[in-house]
SEZAVEX-777287 format. One record per atom (N, C-alpha, C, O, CB): residue number from 0; chain; x, y, z. Coordinates in steps of 0.001 Angstrom, whole numbers. Glycine has a CB too. Example, Ala and Ser with C-alpha at 12.3 -4.5 7.8 and 13.67 -1.06 7.14 Angstrom:
2
zator,mitor,u,v,w
0,A,13190,-5690,7800
0,A,12300,-4500,7800
0,A,13200,-3300,7800
0,A,14236,-3319,8465
0,A,11308,-4473,9046
1,A,12850,-2250,7080
1,A,13670,-1060,7140
1,A,12900,30,7870
1,A,13409,1138,8039
1,A,14084,-598,5725
END
This chain:
199
zator,mitor,u,v,w
0,A,124499,116788,109540
0,A,123322,116027,109014
0,A,123808,115127,108119
0,A,124559,115509,107221
0,A,122270,116845,108365
1,A,123479,113950,108234
1,A,123980,112729,107441
1,A,123406,112891,106088
1,A,122249,113266,105895
1,A,123537,111288,108084
2,A,124363,112557,105038
2,A,123961,112558,103541
2,A,122885,111566,103396
2,A,122958,110485,103979
2,A,125178,112190,102535
3,A,121773,111921,102559
3,A,120621,110895,102349
3,A,120677,110880,100954
3,A,120899,111919,100332
3,A,119102,111263,102941
4,A,120467,109626,100307
4,A,120348,109324,98926
4,A,119123,108712,98447
4,A,118895,107562,98821
4,A,121351,108532,98573
5,A,118381,109237,97756
5,A,117192,108570,97123
5,A,117607,107782,95945
5,A,117987,108324,94907
5,A,116125,109587,96692
6,A,117523,106270,96134
6,A,118038,105717,94804
6,A,116683,105564,93936
6,A,116170,104451,93821
6,A,118903,104176,95001
7,A,116161,106613,93377
7,A,115019,106331,92396
7,A,114958,107618,91508
7,A,115483,108676,91856
7,A,113522,106030,93184
8,A,114347,107464,90453
8,A,114273,108461,89413
8,A,112640,108984,89518
8,A,112150,109819,88758
8,A,114737,107751,87840
9,A,112043,108421,90434
9,A,110442,108935,90393
9,A,110337,110239,90953
9,A,110894,110612,91985
9,A,109391,107998,91252
10,A,109613,110895,90237
10,A,109227,112312,90519
10,A,108485,112411,91741
10,A,108729,113197,92656
10,A,108416,112911,89428
11,A,107430,111441,91692
11,A,106460,111322,92915
11,A,107138,111118,94212
11,A,106710,111716,95200
11,A,105485,110148,92747
12,A,108270,110241,94312
12,A,109025,109989,95450
12,A,109709,111190,95954
12,A,109662,111602,97113
12,A,109956,108964,95195
13,A,110396,111749,94897
13,A,111185,113166,95209
13,A,110225,114080,95781
13,A,110598,114617,96824
13,A,111846,113914,93865
14,A,109010,114405,95325
14,A,108140,115245,95785
14,A,107633,115022,97245
14,A,107474,115953,98035
14,A,107146,115239,94895
15,A,107365,113555,97574
15,A,107095,113212,98854
15,A,108046,113709,99868
15,A,107737,114399,100840
15,A,107002,111881,98921
16,A,109444,113224,99501
16,A,110592,113685,100551
16,A,110630,115249,100566
16,A,110732,115757,101682
16,A,112177,113089,100102
17,A,110577,115901,99723
17,A,110745,117310,99681
17,A,109616,117994,100576
17,A,109855,118984,101268
17,A,110700,117801,98178
18,A,108430,117416,100508
18,A,107352,117961,101227
18,A,107544,117729,102732
18,A,107098,118476,103603
18,A,106059,117370,100737
19,A,108207,116691,102929
19,A,108525,116290,104285
19,A,109879,117108,104949
19,A,110237,116961,106117
19,A,108775,114672,104230
20,A,110517,117955,104004
20,A,111586,118760,104506
20,A,113075,118021,104325
20,A,114116,118636,104557
20,A,111257,119069,106048
21,A,113056,116965,103989
21,A,114307,116260,103847
21,A,115097,116815,102707
21,A,114637,117075,101595
21,A,114075,114793,103652
22,A,116441,116984,103130
22,A,117558,117284,101972
22,A,118149,116061,101519
22,A,118722,115311,102308
22,A,118777,118220,102458
23,A,118033,115784,100147
23,A,118670,114511,99708
23,A,119265,114760,98305
23,A,119136,115797,97655
23,A,117605,113286,99684
24,A,119930,113660,97944
24,A,120453,113680,96640
24,A,119861,112439,95845
24,A,119728,111329,96361
24,A,122022,113670,96701
25,A,119528,112735,94566
25,A,118832,111768,93788
25,A,120083,110959,92891
25,A,120866,111590,92181
25,A,117623,112588,92798
26,A,120122,109643,93031
26,A,120943,108874,92204
26,A,120184,107619,91740
26,A,119876,106761,92568
26,A,122216,108528,92924
27,A,119876,107491,90439
27,A,119252,106472,89946
27,A,119833,105180,89991
27,A,121038,105143,89741
27,A,118980,106743,88827
28,A,119263,104113,90251
28,A,119751,102682,90472
28,A,119741,101987,89155
28,A,118808,102099,88360
28,A,118846,101871,91516
29,A,120710,101329,88964
29,A,120810,100520,87631
29,A,120385,98964,87845
29,A,120444,98117,86954
29,A,122407,100585,87050
30,A,119972,98744,89101
30,A,119537,97309,89252
30,A,118351,97136,88514
30,A,117611,98094,88289
30,A,119297,96878,90684
31,A,118098,95949,88101
31,A,117045,95300,87585
31,A,115963,94892,88448
31,A,116203,94329,89516
31,A,117480,94298,86984
32,A,114699,95153,88030
32,A,113538,94825,88866
32,A,112920,93457,88494
32,A,112665,93236,87310
32,A,112475,95930,88736
33,A,112697,92642,89326
33,A,112012,91304,88916
33,A,110360,91609,89129
33,A,109839,92324,89986
33,A,112609,89900,89977
34,A,109793,90916,88184
34,A,108436,90875,88352
34,A,107891,89282,88554
34,A,106760,88965,88185
34,A,107810,91607,87091
35,A,108660,88487,89072
35,A,108187,87042,89170
35,A,108181,86850,90635
35,A,109201,87087,91282
35,A,109145,85921,88385
36,A,107098,86436,91198
36,A,106777,86142,92518
36,A,107379,84849,93105
36,A,107108,83732,92666
36,A,105374,86100,92606
37,A,108158,85073,94058
37,A,108876,83744,94780
37,A,108465,83902,96182
37,A,109208,84500,96960
37,A,110659,83664,94685
38,A,107259,83379,96595
38,A,107075,83553,97904
38,A,105633,84444,98059
38,A,104504,83953,98050
38,A,108414,84253,98513
39,A,105957,85822,98197
39,A,104820,86566,98199
39,A,105085,88042,97480
39,A,106237,88333,97158
39,A,104344,86665,99681
40,A,104113,88865,97264
40,A,104334,90118,96428
40,A,104999,91095,97481
40,A,105677,92031,97058
40,A,102856,90761,95744
41,A,104817,90895,98904
41,A,105554,91755,99643
41,A,107019,91586,99774
41,A,107787,92502,100067
41,A,105043,91760,100799
42,A,107383,90273,99524
42,A,108801,89679,99450
42,A,109372,90398,98071
42,A,110454,90985,98018
42,A,108790,87839,99361
43,A,108537,90261,97069
43,A,109143,90700,95693
43,A,109345,92108,95796
43,A,110422,92478,95328
43,A,108223,90386,94410
44,A,108564,93063,96309
44,A,108877,94369,96268
44,A,110075,94819,97397
44,A,110729,95853,97262
44,A,107537,95103,96464
45,A,110220,94046,98320
45,A,111232,94460,99219
45,A,112503,94002,98780
45,A,113518,94648,99043
45,A,110986,94017,100543
46,A,112539,92776,98029
46,A,113759,92408,97373
46,A,114251,93371,96252
46,A,115449,93643,96167
46,A,113578,91070,96817
47,A,113369,93867,95426
47,A,113515,94845,94457
47,A,114101,96121,94991
47,A,115012,96701,94401
47,A,112256,95086,93842
48,A,113514,96603,96235
48,A,113922,97776,96682
48,A,115359,97697,97247
48,A,116166,98609,97065
48,A,112969,98245,97632
49,A,115679,96462,98008
49,A,116884,96332,98455
49,A,118081,96136,97388
49,A,119222,96552,97589
49,A,116789,95304,99332
50,A,117681,95465,96258
50,A,118544,95441,95104
50,A,118933,96736,94773
50,A,120134,96999,94840
50,A,117948,94822,93972
51,A,117983,97765,94358
51,A,118177,99002,94075
51,A,119048,99829,95102
51,A,119986,100467,94623
51,A,116940,99517,93895
52,A,118824,99886,96525
52,A,119545,100309,97660
52,A,120851,99931,97432
52,A,121701,100791,97202
52,A,119055,99795,98908
53,A,121147,98651,97468
53,A,122618,98289,97440
53,A,123473,98578,96497
53,A,124673,98781,96683
53,A,122786,97133,97505
54,A,122810,98616,95280
54,A,123474,99009,94041
54,A,124022,100449,94064
54,A,125137,100797,93676
54,A,122511,98857,92894
55,A,123237,101080,94483
55,A,123613,102806,94808
55,A,124493,102911,95992
55,A,125408,103726,95874
55,A,122179,103821,95215
56,A,124422,102305,97037
56,A,125243,102381,98225
56,A,126679,101932,97932
56,A,127618,102363,98602
56,A,124636,101533,99337
57,A,126851,101029,96885
57,A,128288,100517,96610
57,A,128864,101809,95982
57,A,130086,101716,95866
57,A,128398,99094,95539
58,A,128442,102803,95610
58,A,128892,103917,94932
58,A,129404,105073,95920
58,A,130116,105996,95525
58,A,127773,104385,94044
59,A,128993,104934,97170
59,A,129260,105856,98254
59,A,130247,105297,99464
59,A,130425,104087,99598
59,A,127875,106245,98832
60,A,130732,106049,100137
60,A,131525,105570,101467
60,A,130720,105910,102529
60,A,130901,105217,103530
60,A,132971,106229,101717
61,A,129773,106886,102621
61,A,128996,107127,103854
61,A,127492,107623,103365
61,A,127211,107917,102204
61,A,129792,108297,104831
62,A,126714,107649,104332
62,A,125287,108080,104041
62,A,124274,107073,104282
62,A,124489,105952,104743
62,A,125135,108496,102653
63,A,123052,107596,103907
63,A,121923,106568,103970
63,A,121280,106495,102591
63,A,121155,107521,101923
63,A,120802,106955,105087
64,A,120935,105503,102221
64,A,120283,105188,101072
64,A,118977,104664,101001
64,A,118817,103494,101351
64,A,120957,104445,100498
65,A,117909,105401,100564
65,A,116539,104939,100424
65,A,116191,104459,98875
65,A,116518,105020,97829
65,A,115573,106145,100892
66,A,115501,103363,99043
66,A,115017,102923,97692
66,A,113688,102405,98000
66,A,113364,102197,99170
66,A,115949,101819,96953
67,A,112749,102144,96841
67,A,111537,101652,96875
67,A,111247,101087,95580
67,A,111816,101408,94537
67,A,110623,102599,97279
68,A,110215,100119,95717
68,A,109490,99432,94390
68,A,108229,99316,94688
68,A,107842,98898,95779
68,A,109969,98004,93931
69,A,107310,99750,93548
69,A,105875,99573,93666
69,A,105305,98953,92530
69,A,105592,99251,91371
69,A,105209,100797,93887
70,A,104401,97987,92914
70,A,103640,97253,91920
70,A,102168,97258,92321
70,A,101781,97482,93468
70,A,104172,95803,91771
71,A,101396,96996,91300
71,A,99744,96619,91426
71,A,99778,95358,91005
71,A,100331,94875,90017
71,A,98602,97488,90504
72,A,98926,94705,92121
72,A,98520,93195,91867
72,A,96916,93231,91737
72,A,96125,93626,92593
72,A,99037,92110,93213
73,A,96649,92760,90547
73,A,95274,92515,90041
73,A,94916,90993,90055
73,A,95378,90307,89143
73,A,95138,93083,88576
74,A,94247,90488,90870
74,A,94149,88959,91072
74,A,95498,88464,91374
74,A,96097,88883,92365
74,A,93574,88182,89793
75,A,96041,87549,90535
75,A,97449,86962,90565
75,A,98303,87614,89602
75,A,99422,87160,89362
75,A,97468,85471,90275
76,A,97841,88679,89017
76,A,98794,89428,87912
76,A,99519,90476,88479
76,A,98909,91276,89187
76,A,98021,90069,86712
77,A,100794,90620,88277
77,A,101688,91709,88768
77,A,101837,92638,87621
77,A,102301,92338,86521
77,A,103108,91185,89278
78,A,101326,93976,88050
78,A,101440,95028,87052
78,A,102525,96151,87467
78,A,102471,96723,88556
78,A,100011,95676,86851
79,A,103320,96360,86685
79,A,104386,97483,86910
79,A,104196,98501,86022
79,A,103069,98669,85556
79,A,105809,97044,86762
80,A,105260,99334,85650
80,A,104894,100384,84600
80,A,104648,99874,83321
80,A,105191,98836,82943
80,A,105915,101379,84435
81,A,103769,100603,82528
81,A,103477,99967,81279
81,A,104628,100087,80205
81,A,105470,100985,80227
81,A,102203,100561,80745
82,A,104568,99049,79232
82,A,105489,99172,78247
82,A,105143,100280,77225
82,A,106134,100774,76687
82,A,105638,97895,77621
83,A,104033,100737,76874
83,A,103635,101689,75907
83,A,102147,102138,76492
83,A,101611,101891,77572
83,A,103635,101012,74320
84,A,101692,102911,75318
84,A,100330,103471,75551
84,A,99460,102308,75601
84,A,98762,102168,76606
84,A,99853,104497,74449
85,A,99402,101505,74721
85,A,98587,100316,74516
85,A,98619,99447,75858
85,A,97530,99254,76398
85,A,99140,99477,73239
86,A,99567,98997,76345
86,A,99747,98370,77596
86,A,99130,99130,78669
86,A,98532,98524,79558
86,A,101128,98165,77872
87,A,99217,100411,78676
87,A,98688,101388,79650
87,A,97110,101362,79669
87,A,96412,101386,80683
87,A,99215,102845,79286
88,A,96713,101313,78466
88,A,95197,101525,78162
88,A,94583,100139,78664
88,A,93542,100160,79322
88,A,94852,101842,76418
89,A,95228,98917,78356
89,A,94670,97445,78892
89,A,94647,97661,80311
89,A,93643,97362,80957
89,A,95650,96038,78518
90,A,95760,98198,80904
90,A,95953,98136,82490
90,A,94850,98877,83038
90,A,94118,98422,83916
90,A,97364,98780,83051
91,A,94712,100156,82462
91,A,93696,100944,83391
91,A,92318,100348,83093
91,A,91496,100412,84007
91,A,93679,102636,83094
92,A,91959,99789,81963
92,A,90658,99014,81750
92,A,90664,97761,82859
92,A,89658,97673,83563
92,A,90572,98411,80078
93,A,91524,96979,83018
93,A,91530,95853,83866
93,A,91370,96334,85340
93,A,90511,95816,86053
93,A,92824,95038,83655
94,A,92294,97447,85863
94,A,92020,97844,87059
94,A,90779,98707,87512
94,A,90478,98834,88699
94,A,93032,98396,87344
95,A,90143,99239,86566
95,A,88966,99736,86683
95,A,87687,98931,86973
95,A,86638,99393,87422
95,A,88850,100341,85669
96,A,87935,97689,86654
96,A,86697,96596,86621
96,A,86643,95863,88085
96,A,85640,95261,88471
96,A,86969,95314,85316
97,A,87695,95971,88756
97,A,87548,95271,90296
97,A,88842,95990,90982
97,A,89780,96520,90387
97,A,87691,93264,90333
98,A,88644,95867,92426
98,A,89803,96450,93389
98,A,91143,95688,93016
98,A,91212,94625,92399
98,A,89435,96189,95108
99,A,92082,96364,93462
99,A,93472,95845,93289
99,A,94259,96296,94430
99,A,93900,97239,95136
99,A,94137,96310,91969
100,A,95329,95630,94616
100,A,96310,95752,95792
100,A,97573,96587,95180
100,A,98145,96259,94140
100,A,96802,94153,96403
101,A,97889,97609,95903
101,A,99101,98470,95461
101,A,100237,97996,96584
101,A,100064,98245,97778
101,A,98733,100302,95509
102,A,101303,97358,96144
102,A,102222,96921,97112
102,A,103551,98093,96971
102,A,103764,98558,95852
102,A,102651,95215,96772
103,A,104341,98498,98043
103,A,105517,99115,97850
103,A,106454,98575,98895
103,A,106188,98519,100096
103,A,105364,100580,97883
104,A,107567,98187,98337
104,A,108548,97781,99277
104,A,109652,98926,99387
104,A,109862,99698,98451
104,A,109161,96389,98837
105,A,110362,98984,100631
105,A,111151,100080,100913
105,A,112418,99339,101527
105,A,112341,98344,102249
105,A,110400,101177,101892
106,A,113595,99967,101136
106,A,114841,99482,101725
106,A,115557,100750,102070
106,A,115601,101684,101269
106,A,115693,98527,100750
107,A,116164,100801,103341
107,A,117011,101763,103862
107,A,118413,101108,104159
107,A,118519,100186,104967
107,A,116368,102384,105109
108,A,119432,101603,103500
108,A,120870,101055,103733
108,A,121717,102165,104521
108,A,122017,103215,103954
108,A,121631,100688,102239
109,A,122084,101908,105810
109,A,123087,102846,106581
109,A,124320,102456,106121
109,A,124760,101379,106527
109,A,123065,102767,108169
110,A,125087,103241,105213
110,A,126425,102699,104966
110,A,127379,102811,105937
110,A,128309,102010,106034
110,A,126959,103224,103910
111,A,127202,103851,106747
111,A,128540,103998,107919
111,A,128332,102932,108817
111,A,129358,102475,109320
111,A,128607,105499,108914
112,A,127161,102375,109172
112,A,127261,101294,110322
112,A,126759,99895,109713
112,A,126269,99001,110404
112,A,126269,101737,111703
113,A,126925,99837,108489
113,A,126597,98508,107774
113,A,125303,97895,108250
113,A,125208,96778,108758
113,A,127734,97455,107995
114,A,124329,98732,108034
114,A,122984,98274,108523
114,A,121862,98269,107445
114,A,121716,99235,106697
114,A,122537,99182,109680
115,A,121145,97266,107385
115,A,120093,97205,106073
115,A,118678,97235,106846
115,A,118681,96806,107999
115,A,120264,95599,104980
116,A,117612,97654,106363
116,A,116294,97632,106824
116,A,115529,97513,105563
116,A,115720,98164,104536
116,A,115911,98859,107686
117,A,114610,96569,105776
117,A,113478,96501,104606
117,A,112078,96378,105329
117,A,111907,96080,106511
117,A,113704,95098,103527
118,A,111156,96654,104430
118,A,109744,96516,104842
118,A,108837,96725,103717
118,A,109344,97021,102635
118,A,109393,97467,105928
119,A,107506,96609,103821
119,A,106799,96775,102898
119,A,105225,97318,103288
119,A,104751,97046,104391
119,A,106919,95570,102234
120,A,104543,98024,102388
120,A,103025,98409,102739
120,A,102220,97816,101597
120,A,102708,97523,100505
120,A,102732,100123,102852
121,A,100860,97652,101962
121,A,99761,97469,100897
121,A,98725,98077,101086
121,A,98357,98329,102233
121,A,99339,96273,100689
122,A,97992,98464,99959
122,A,96933,99234,100106
122,A,95863,98751,98923
122,A,96181,98442,97775
122,A,97399,100752,100050
123,A,94686,98760,99411
123,A,93498,98321,98439
123,A,93002,99497,97935
123,A,92678,100489,98589
123,A,92296,97503,99101
124,A,92947,99321,96529
124,A,92380,100605,95586
124,A,91081,100182,94986
124,A,90920,99123,94379
124,A,93441,101047,94264
125,A,90192,101061,95193
125,A,88761,100738,94408
125,A,88667,101903,93345
125,A,88644,103089,93672
125,A,87267,100767,95526
126,A,88620,101504,92189
126,A,88372,102713,91053
126,A,87000,102542,90661
126,A,86307,101548,90874
126,A,89362,102640,89627
127,A,86624,103745,89990
127,A,85374,103762,89164
127,A,85214,103104,87910
127,A,86268,103195,87282
127,A,85080,104964,88893
128,A,84293,102449,87250
128,A,84614,102000,85981
128,A,84888,103081,85055
128,A,84205,104104,85010
128,A,83608,101190,85488
129,A,85851,102858,84344
129,A,86406,103792,83084
129,A,85804,103719,81751
129,A,85722,102557,81353
129,A,87826,103490,82783
130,A,85433,104454,81077
130,A,85306,104384,79696
130,A,86540,104638,78720
130,A,87483,105354,79058
130,A,84321,105272,79406
131,A,86468,104026,77541
131,A,87601,104259,76828
131,A,87918,105710,76570
131,A,89084,106106,76574
131,A,87506,103569,75648
132,A,86922,106482,76353
132,A,87162,107975,76154
132,A,87875,108486,77302
132,A,88886,109157,77100
132,A,85855,108791,75968
133,A,87454,108240,78573
133,A,88108,108891,79746
133,A,89503,108248,79756
133,A,90399,108955,80217
133,A,87282,108658,81181
134,A,89800,107127,79359
134,A,91245,106881,79469
134,A,91923,107592,78407
134,A,92966,108170,78712
134,A,91592,105418,79410
135,A,91487,107654,77142
135,A,92210,108260,76212
135,A,92485,109837,76505
135,A,93560,110393,76278
135,A,91514,108023,74958
136,A,91496,110372,76971
136,A,91643,111903,77356
136,A,92521,112031,78628
136,A,93168,113058,78834
136,A,90146,112616,77659
137,A,92537,110928,79520
137,A,93560,111094,80575
137,A,94952,110882,80020
137,A,95919,111430,80551
137,A,93312,110117,81734
138,A,95065,110143,79025
138,A,96483,110054,78598
138,A,97056,111132,77773
138,A,98272,111284,77648
138,A,96669,108881,77881
139,A,96151,111897,77198
139,A,96405,113274,76605
139,A,96938,114165,77550
139,A,97814,114947,77181
139,A,95195,113900,76053
140,A,96481,114168,78901
140,A,97009,115106,79887
140,A,98015,114678,80636
140,A,98832,115489,81071
140,A,96110,115523,80724
141,A,98121,113243,80923
141,A,99136,112708,81986
141,A,99730,111397,80986
141,A,99069,110596,80325
141,A,98268,112154,83721
142,A,101170,111501,81140
142,A,101813,110265,80631
142,A,101665,109136,81817
142,A,102015,109378,82972
142,A,103448,110574,80231
143,A,101198,108080,81474
143,A,101188,107098,82367
143,A,102519,106044,82306
143,A,102624,105110,83101
143,A,99881,106418,82140
144,A,103402,106297,81371
144,A,104388,105355,81400
144,A,105582,105200,82368
144,A,106365,104250,82353
144,A,104833,105440,80326
145,A,105626,106303,83252
145,A,106382,106141,84460
145,A,105688,105829,85614
145,A,106203,106060,86708
145,A,107076,107217,84725
146,A,104464,105279,85508
146,A,103554,105160,86770
146,A,103225,103750,86833
146,A,102842,103181,85810
146,A,102182,106063,86726
147,A,103342,103096,87987
147,A,103002,101777,88220
147,A,101354,101664,88161
147,A,100674,102427,88846
147,A,103639,101325,89628
148,A,100785,100729,87355
148,A,99327,100772,87421
148,A,98921,101813,86369
148,A,97708,101790,86158
148,A,98786,101142,88903
149,A,99595,102711,85658
149,A,99380,103605,84659
149,A,98636,104891,85143
149,A,98195,105651,84281
149,A,98660,102924,83602
150,A,98484,105154,86331
150,A,97764,106257,86950
150,A,98581,106811,88081
150,A,99452,106192,88691
150,A,96385,105816,87448
151,A,98139,108243,88322
151,A,98762,108900,89295
151,A,97513,109447,90409
151,A,96706,110350,90191
151,A,99674,110090,88568
152,A,97612,108739,91452
152,A,96555,109099,92591
152,A,96655,110391,92968
152,A,95640,111018,93272
152,A,96678,108306,93852
153,A,97800,110916,92996
153,A,98104,112259,93603
153,A,97842,113383,92532
153,A,97981,114578,92792
153,A,99655,112318,94123
154,A,97445,112889,91286
154,A,97282,114114,90279
154,A,95928,113780,89763
154,A,95062,113390,90547
154,A,98485,114244,88989
155,A,95669,113923,88361
155,A,94560,113923,87777
155,A,93996,112333,87784
155,A,92803,112059,87653
155,A,94776,114586,86416
156,A,94852,111534,87924
156,A,94393,109885,88008
156,A,93560,109882,89361
156,A,92774,108937,89426
156,A,95883,108629,88123
157,A,93562,110785,90514
157,A,92876,110681,91730
157,A,91252,110759,91470
157,A,90505,110371,92367
157,A,93404,111836,92692
158,A,90726,111250,90269
158,A,89546,111323,90002
158,A,88855,110049,89641
158,A,87639,109893,89762
158,A,89461,112194,89141
159,A,89767,109054,89148
159,A,89100,107763,88881
159,A,89242,106947,90278
159,A,89277,105727,90117
159,A,89822,106949,87549
160,A,89318,107330,91411
160,A,89643,106525,92488
160,A,88310,106659,93482
160,A,88095,107760,93991
160,A,91099,107022,93163
161,A,87447,105587,93748
161,A,86334,105526,94498
161,A,86765,105636,95978
161,A,86236,106490,96689
161,A,85570,104283,94180
162,A,87554,104936,96386
162,A,88295,104868,97750
162,A,89369,104050,97857
162,A,89543,103201,96982
162,A,87490,104464,98777
163,A,90225,104159,98888
163,A,91248,103425,99203
163,A,91210,102863,100626
163,A,90632,103534,101481
163,A,92355,104166,98964
164,A,91778,101679,100966
164,A,92056,101174,102269
164,A,93456,100950,102634
164,A,94115,99962,102310
164,A,91393,100004,102436
165,A,93846,101907,103308
165,A,95433,101782,103709
165,A,96078,102986,103460
165,A,95354,103970,103313
165,A,96248,100679,102911
166,A,97391,103137,103373
166,A,98168,104126,103291
166,A,97991,104830,101770
166,A,98135,104170,100741
166,A,99547,103611,103646
167,A,97671,106208,101776
167,A,97539,107010,100554
167,A,98950,106900,99828
167,A,99072,106541,98657
167,A,97119,108586,100903
168,A,100060,107272,100713
168,A,101210,107551,100223
168,A,102021,106272,99625
168,A,103062,106378,98975
168,A,101886,108231,101256
169,A,101432,105155,99922
169,A,101880,103718,99373
169,A,101461,103871,98000
169,A,102319,103668,97141
169,A,101163,102327,100116
170,A,100277,104198,97634
170,A,99901,104343,96204
170,A,100730,105291,95526
170,A,101085,105016,94380
170,A,98507,104753,96036
171,A,101050,106238,95993
171,A,101930,107251,95361
171,A,103224,106632,95033
171,A,103743,106943,93961
171,A,102153,108471,96260
172,A,103882,105698,95904
172,A,104977,105138,95680
172,A,105954,104939,96715
172,A,106941,104216,96586
172,A,105435,105716,94801
173,A,105583,105762,98006
173,A,106588,105741,99152
173,A,105770,105865,100381
173,A,105397,106943,100845
173,A,107699,106928,99076
174,A,105527,104768,100851
174,A,104720,104711,102181
174,A,105261,105405,103336
174,A,106095,104790,104001
174,A,104545,103341,102621
175,A,104930,106581,103692
175,A,105717,107681,104321
175,A,105707,107114,105881
175,A,106809,106911,106391
175,A,104962,109330,104087
176,A,104580,106865,106617
176,A,104777,106347,107917
176,A,105832,105168,108096
176,A,106641,105121,109023
176,A,103479,105910,108374
177,A,105734,104378,107248
177,A,106642,103300,107391
177,A,107958,103727,107231
177,A,108785,103459,108102
177,A,106382,102262,106507
178,A,108287,104410,106151
178,A,109542,104957,105976
178,A,110171,105910,107088
178,A,111375,105941,107343
178,A,109463,105630,104780
179,A,109176,106700,107728
179,A,109660,107433,108976
179,A,110092,106586,109958
179,A,111126,106936,110527
179,A,108664,108270,109579
180,A,109485,105376,110375
180,A,109843,104345,111323
180,A,111185,103808,111063
180,A,111987,103658,111984
180,A,108867,103252,111309
181,A,111479,103492,109759
181,A,112657,102922,109347
181,A,113877,104003,109484
181,A,114959,103672,109968
181,A,112452,102399,107893
182,A,113644,105138,109080
182,A,114621,106135,109146
182,A,114989,106459,110700
182,A,116164,106670,110999
182,A,114085,107397,108372
183,A,113994,106493,111648
183,A,114344,106605,112945
183,A,115260,105635,113454
183,A,115914,105854,114474
183,A,113281,106606,113664
184,A,115342,104593,112812
184,A,116325,103389,113409
184,A,117855,103754,113043
184,A,118850,103256,113571
184,A,115927,101766,112663
185,A,117829,104699,112057
185,A,119328,105356,111485
185,A,119509,106735,112014
185,A,120454,107448,111677
185,A,119419,105505,109739
186,A,118712,107042,112733
186,A,118778,108349,113317
186,A,118419,109755,112651
186,A,118934,110830,112957
186,A,119994,108429,113681
187,A,117474,109551,111721
187,A,116814,110414,110873
187,A,115317,110672,111510
187,A,114509,109743,111493
187,A,116801,109780,109393
188,A,115023,111721,111971
188,A,113968,112082,112401
188,A,113337,113421,111544
188,A,113906,114510,111470
188,A,114227,112248,113799
189,A,112181,113119,110989
189,A,111463,114169,110001
189,A,111293,115546,110649
189,A,111571,116601,110079
189,A,109957,113652,109562
190,A,110773,115430,111989
190,A,110521,116683,112551
190,A,111790,117458,113071
190,A,111830,118687,113018
190,A,109567,116484,113630
191,A,112791,116727,113559
191,A,113988,117445,113832
191,A,114734,118029,112593
191,A,115312,119113,112673
191,A,114876,116554,114561
192,A,114712,117269,111409
192,A,115233,117738,110296
192,A,114742,118948,109659
192,A,115466,119783,109117
192,A,115183,116837,109506
193,A,113249,119013,109767
193,A,112588,120356,109395
193,A,112918,121424,110199
193,A,113234,122502,109695
193,A,111173,120304,109419
194,A,112875,121223,111595
194,A,113285,122179,112450
194,A,114703,122728,112265
194,A,114965,123921,112419
194,A,113127,121674,113694
195,A,115693,121707,111895
195,A,117081,122383,111685
195,A,117084,123095,110508
195,A,117767,124118,110490
195,A,118245,121430,111628
196,A,116351,122719,109325
196,A,116477,123366,108157
196,A,115910,124840,108233
196,A,116380,125677,107463
196,A,115824,122556,107130
197,A,114819,125228,109219
197,A,114133,126446,109274
197,A,115152,127357,110094
197,A,114877,128552,110202
197,A,112640,126285,109948
198,A,116200,126905,110622
198,A,117096,127836,111331
198,A,117872,128658,110495
198,A,118654,129473,110984
198,A,117978,127163,112178
END
């Protein structure tokens, strides 16, 4: 089994891969994320993901590196992780007023074969209007500081969501179906991996 490295400190991304039965090592990337669009939001998140993956890949002689980058786009405004609770509060108020797009870029680096794959996914999210009290109570229960858009759709933040159009896992931070297709190109199959682990 080839070594898989997740270049992310995201707890949500780790949980997604664990649920899929993958064995992997977590190595945080020191690469800086850009929040300036040059071309398209899809290109932005792919470039960020690739920068993270390549930075971590340089530390290893072998293996496969997975990296991702997620942002929320409200109108023409790019929203990443909040700077503080005040920023998080303003973000949730903004996002609850109108639908927003969630973009996630993925990069897979095959160190052994010197191959790089990138792609992105986008999902439209519709929230219910939120009151100030709802947001404050949510922040008492859940820290928004490590979440793009200041909410967790897979946790308590899910109660704020009216509906989504597109990939659910993309909103969590790692579009699973798209990642599976990319990993298949480097010889990693989720089902075969799970089967091997059960033996």
